[in-house]
N, C-alpha and C positions, 0 to 999 in steps of 0.2 A: 643797444640791446634792449633797454627798457622801453624805448620808443617802438621797437619791433614787436615786443610782447603786447604793448598797448594797442597797436594797430591790429594785431591778430585777434585780440579779445574783442575789439570793436567790430571787426569783420564777422566773427562768430555770433555776436549779439545781433548784428544786422540780419544775418542769415536766419537765426532763430526767430526774429521778429517777422521776417518775410514768410517763413513757414507757417507761423501762427496766423498771419493775415490770410494766407492761402486756404488754410483749414477752415477758418471762420467764414470766408466767402463761399467755399465749396459747400459747407454745411448749410449756410443760409439759402443757397441756390437749390439744394436738395429739398429743403423744407418748402420752398416756393414751388418747386416742380410738383411735389406731392399735393400741395394745395390746389394747383392748377389742374392736376389730373382729377382730383375729387370733384372740382367744379365742372370740368368737362364731362365727367361721367354723369353728374346730376343733370346737366343740360341735355345730354344725349337721351337720358330717360324722359325728359319733357318732350322732346321731339318725337320719340317713339310713341309716347302717349297720344300726342296730337295726331300722328299718322294712323294709329290704329283706332282712333275714336274712343279710346277708353278714358273718357274725360271726367269721371267721377272724382270729386275732391279737388278739381282744379279751378272751380268757380265758373260763373256764367260767361266770363270773357273767353276762357279757353273752350267752353262748350260751343259758343257761337262761332269761334274761329274754326273749330273742328268741323262743324256743319257747313260753314261757308266755303271751306276749301275742298269739300267733298273728298275727305281723306281716304286712306287705303282700305278701311274696314268695309266689308261687304261690296267691294269693287274688284275689277280685274286689273286695276293699276298695279304695276310693280314698284313704282317709285313716285315720290312727291317732293317738291322743292319748296323751301321757305326762304324768302328774301329778306335781307336786312338792308342797311344803308351802304352806299359806295360799292354797289354790285356784289356784296357778300351774300353767299347762299349756303344753305344747309340742305342736303338731299338725303331723304330717308328711303331706303330700298328694302323691299321684302326679299328675304333670302330663305332658302330651304336646304338644310343639310340632311342628306339621307344616311342613316346609320342602320343597316339591316341587322336584324336579330338572327335570321337564318337565311343565308343565300341558297342553301340547299332547297328550301321551300320555293324561293323565287325561281330557281332554275327548273324546278318541277313544273311550275305553272307555265314558264316560257317554252318548255319542251325543246323541239328541234331548233328553235331560234335562240336558245339561251346563249350560245356562243357568240351571237351578234350583239348581245346586250351586257353580258358579264365577262370581264376579262380576268383570267386566272394568272396570277403571278406570285412568285416566291420572293419574299424580302428578308434578307439576313440582317439582323440588328445586333450590334455588339452590346453586351452588358457593361455596366460600369466597371466591374473588376477587369474585364477584358480591355477596356479603354486604358485603365491605369497600367496594366501589364505592358501593353504595346507602347504607351507613352514612355514608360520607364526604360524599355529596351531601346527605343529610338533616341531618347535623350541621353542615354549612357549613364543613368542613375543607379549603377550597381558596381560592386567590387567583388571579385572572386574571393571566396573564403567561407568561413562558417561562423555562426554566432558563438558557438562553443569556444573556438579559438580566440575570438575577440574578447569574450568575457574573461578568459584566463589571462589575457594580456593586460586587461584593465586592473585586475586585482588577484592576489593569491589567497585572499580570505575566502574559505569555503562557504561560509554563511552568506557573505555578500554576493558571491558567485551564484548561489542558488536563487537569491532574490532577483538578480539581474537576468538570469536565464528565463525566469517566469514573467518579468515585467517589461523587459525591453521589447518594444513592438514595432520599431521602425518609424515612430512618430517623433520627429526631431525635438520639438519643444518639450514634450513630456519626458522623453528619454534624457534630455539634457538636465532637466530639473531632477530626475531620478538619480542620475549619476552624481550630481552635486550633493543631494541629500543622503543617499544610501552609501555611495562609495567615498564621499567626502572630497571629491575632486574640485579644484578651482574652476572658475567659470569657463576659461578658454579651453582647458584640457577636457572638461565635460562636453563642451561644444564639439571639439574634434572627434571625440569618441562616439558621441551621439550621431554625428554625420556618418562616420565609418559604419556604425552598427546598422543604420538605415540602409546603406548601400549593400552590406553583406546580407541583410535580411531579404532585400530585393533579389539578390543573386540566388539565395536558397529557394525563394518562391518560384523563380523562373525554372530552376533545376527540377523542382517538384512537379511543376506543370508539364514540363517536357517528358519527365518519367511517366507521369500518368497518361500522357498522350501517346506513349509508345514510340517516341522519337528515337530513331536509330543513329542519327548523325551526331556530330559534336555540338556542344552548346554554342560555340562560335558560329557554326554553320547555320543554326537556327536564328541566331542574332542577325546574321547577314541577310537571310531571307526576309525576316520581319522588316528590317530597315529598307529593303528594296521594295517591299509590298505596301508599306504604310508611310503616309506623310503626316507629320505632327506639326501643326501650325501653332507657334508659340505667341502669346500675347500677354497683355497686362489687364487685370481687372481691378478697378478702383472702387472701394466701398466707403460708405460714410455713415456715421451715426450722429444724429443731432437731436436736440431737445427744443421744443417750442419755447421761445423766450416768454418769461412771465410778463403779463400785461399790467 
């Protein structure tokens, strides 16, 4: 028995050490990637300066190179290439992004041929609240019920109930901490109630939206339609925080 416990402890320590090494490596790579990006942005600026002939401040060498290569400034060339060793090459290309202030004015100038040059189309774009609502429905992150019923089930203390009604917002971490502090719940119980509160709040949100929309069917019918009309691709996002090591 003692040997089994020792083996378990050793395995847990090895796992913890492995996780620490993974975190350290990931953080180091993130810092290196940031350094590489900054350097690449700087180099990109140097090539853009060379290509446009804006050589002020770069010194005589850059000035001569700009003149010698006949760069893009005051020419009709759209791109220019700079060669390194081993067939490495950087190509700088002139681009032009058109952002009209008034297409109405452009159409007026183009007159009868405006339809040949300007394409009219309507693009529907979902707002962030809409995305959250549809994702919630498709992922089933709701439970039928009401926040009022949930609060009453958590505690019979009227004062605590009033606080919970006001401060429970469906944000799991904050709601869990609130339930531990205000209602005095142990961690696991607070976690369970915070999870349920979030799902009930989502249900009430969906019901309010359907009511405002004038939906005449049942809530389940709306859910079925949304799930048939929307695809939610689930994935994982990994974030990292790291500090530059002291030199």
